[in-house]
Each structure stands twice: as C-alpha cells, then as structure tokens.
C-alpha positions, 0 to 999 in steps of 0.5 A, a space after each residue: 480300810 481296806 478288806 482283803 481275803 487270802 487263798 490259800 491256809 499255808 505258811 505264806 497265807 501266815 506271812 501275809 495275814 501277818 503282814 497285814 496288822 502292820 498295815 493301816 488302812 488294810 485289814 484281813 476279812 477272809 481267807 480260803 483254804 478246801 480245809 474247812 478246818 484249816 480255813 477256821 483255824 487260820 479265821 481264828 488265828 488272824 480273827 477277830 471278824 475274819 470269815 472263813 470260806 473253802 470255796 474260792 468262789 464264794 470268797 471273791 464275792 464276799 462284798 468285804 473282800 475287795 482286793 485278793 492275796 492269791 497265797 496258792 500252789 503255782 498251779 492254782 495261781 492261773 485259776 484263781 486269777 480267773 475266779 477274782 477277775 470274774 467278781 471285779 476284785 483287785 489281785 495280789 499273787 504270789 510268787 512265781 507269778 505262774 509255773 511258764 511264760 505262756 500261762 503267765 502272759 495268759 493270767 495278764 490277760 485276765 486282768 487286762 481285759 477284767 479292767 482289774 488292780 494287780 500286784 505281783 508278791 515279790 518280797 525280795 525288793 522289799 525287805 530293809 536290807 535291799 531297799 537300802 542296798 537300792 537306795 545307796 546304789 541310785 545314789 551313787 555310793 558303788 558308781 555304776 553298778 557292774 555286777 550281782 551275785 544273789 543267792 537262795 538257799 534252803 534245805 527243801 520245801 515246807 509242803 509236798 507240792 512244792 516237790 511235784 515238778 510237773 505239778 509245780 513247774 519246776 524245782 529250786 531254779 522256778 521257786 527261789 530263783 525268781 527272787 533273785 531274778 526280780 531283784 537283779 532286774 530290780 538293782 539293774 533296772 526294768 528297762 535294761 533287760 535281761 537277753 541271754 542265760 546261762 543255767 545248770 541245774 541238778 536234782 543232787 540230794 532229793 532224788 526221792 523226793 523229786 524229779 526237779 532239780 535241787 540245785 541251780 545256777 544261771 547268770 543273766 545278761 542284762 541289755 547293759 552288759 552287766 552281769 547276775 548270777 543267782 545260785 537257788 538251793 533246797 541242800 542246804 541246812 541251817 535255815 535261811 540264806 538269803 545275800 546280795 553282793 553287788 559289786 560297781 565300778 567304785 565300791 561294792 554293797 553286801 547284804 545278808 538278810 539272813 544274819 541277824 542280831 540274836 545267835 546262840 548254843 542252846 541245849 533246850 528247845 525254845 520254839 519256832 526260831 525261823 523259817 526253815 531251821 534243821 535244828 531247834 538247840 545247838 547253836 540257833 540263829 533266828 531272825 526277829 520279825 521275820 515277816 518285816 525282815 524279809 520285805 512282807 510286812 512293806 510288800 503288802 503296805 506297798 500293795 493296799 497304799 496303792 489300791 486304795 491311791 489307785 496307782 499302779 504298784 511297783 511289782 506287777 503282774 507284768 514284772 511277774 511274766 517277766 520273770 517267768 519268761 527269764 527263767 523259761 529261757 534259764 531252763 532250756 539252757 539247763 538241757 541244752 548247756 547252751 546260752 539261750 537267747 530272751 525274748 524283747 518283748 
C-alpha cells in the first residue's frame, strides 16, 4: 500500500482525497494545512488513520508518507517541491505547475537533481469523456485531426488567493487554460509542439476583485499545421462548462463533461449539486460522482500505479513546464496583440 500525504486543505485537496478512495493500492495517511483546525477537519473527514500536520516539513518527514500530493496555491508550489525533494519523497503537483515557465523549470530541476519520481496533476486528460474521445481519434475514427476547440468556464474561483493575479501569476487563462492547453497537446501529440500563439484577455466582470483577466481566448498553432482554440472564463454563471470539439478530415467528436444524466427544476435546496453552482433552486444540473466525471480518480489511480511500478506517468513536470511556456507566450500576445513564437527546447 502506497502512503499518500496531501499538502493543502482547500477544495482540490478534498477532490484528491476523495479520488484516493478509488485507488486500491494507495491510501491517504497524512494531510497538511497551516490552519490546524482545517488540517484536523480534513483528517477526520477522510480518516481513519490520517495524521494532521501544520508543518509541511513534518508531513514530508513522516515515514508512512511515500508520495506527496501538492494541492496548494500557485505561489507555494516551488517551496513545497523543495521540501518534498529534501526528504526524497515522490511528488505530484496540481495544475498549473507554476506561475511562469522559469518557475516551472526550477521545479523540474529540483526533482531531477533529487532523483525523485514526479507527476503533473492535469485531470483533463484523464476524464472518461476525454479518454474515450482520445481512443476514437487514435483509432482513426475521424481521420486526421485538424482542429480542436475547448472551453472551460464558471463564475469564478473558490478562494480569495486565486483573485490576486500578482501573487497567483495570472487570471482565468493560467487557472483554467492550463487544462485546455494540455488537452490540446494530448490530442495533437506531444511530439507535435505548439510553435505560435495568439491570445486576448480582459477583465469584463470582476474588476472589483482582480486585476487579472476573467475572460480569455487563445489560438495555438502546432508544428504540423493544426489549430487549437481554447477559451477560459470566470464570468459564466450556472456551474461548470467543460467542452471539447474535435474536427477531423473524416468526422468530428464532441465531449461535454459538465452535462450529466440528471437535471430538474426544484423549489427547495437539496444540498451540494455541482462545483461552482450559482443557485440551489430552479433549473439545476448536478454532476454525479464529480471526482470521477472530471478524471480525478483515474488520474490518482494512474499516478499511484506508475509510482508503485517505478514507471513514468503520462503527465510529468516536463509537461507542466511546456504548459507554462505556452501560457507565457499567450500572456505576451495579450500585451503585444500579435502572434508570439513558442520556444521549442
């Protein structure tokens, strides 16, 4: 059994803890929050046998912890990776890997120098809908894949730290575009790099909360000539929007992870419905088993299985660096209003 420790006590930490329930050879054994009460609450919720820590170093030193999952705000990722590496533990880091390519590259250097196993927690490529679409594309079902349009949207982040663009590193594009950038790389092939981008972003609805963009669109041009359009939004009410449209020379595939088999009109609140639901009455569209529908369970199972087998996962810190590199180019394009080259290393 692989002992897992989670650094963080926010929404994504709950998602990862829930996902571990679906991993037969992985078990949550420790959790961390700088707030002792929150750490204890997380341990009680996902216990028994979960030790709560208020110190990251102490969690990483725990001999029961073999794999550390970083589920912290963007600005803490580098510090956390250094602590994990100092203790020689394996590490999985949530998305985005870092705030910039430079910071992501430093994180990659840390894990390489320490010789530790590493995974980049990009749930998008593990969701059942995306996995099925990928299988169909790989089997040639729609011929040569030519374009992809992907969008992720909701009404805004859970926690205040997301809104601080200067500290977090960006707005909706960094927070959500990292998902769709990596799904584009997944479908078009990682050996077919993004070479040029054009992006637009603006603060349309939340200027009272952030100086970062709450709406963004980016075009990604691949070396093979294909094009991906990605849309990121913090201004759409009504829950999550998670959609991909794949167009090939012999057909097309559409996935929509936020459209589930249950919907209805209710006059009385019934409890939790879906992430970032803005209303609990009227027409509602709950998503059953969110951690599985969005790929968190499949992702965590893959990471634990690969770590246990000593093999490299499909998403590593190297992928996180490339995603940050592409997003850096998108932010340059927002400023210059021109196509920007993406360095291929």
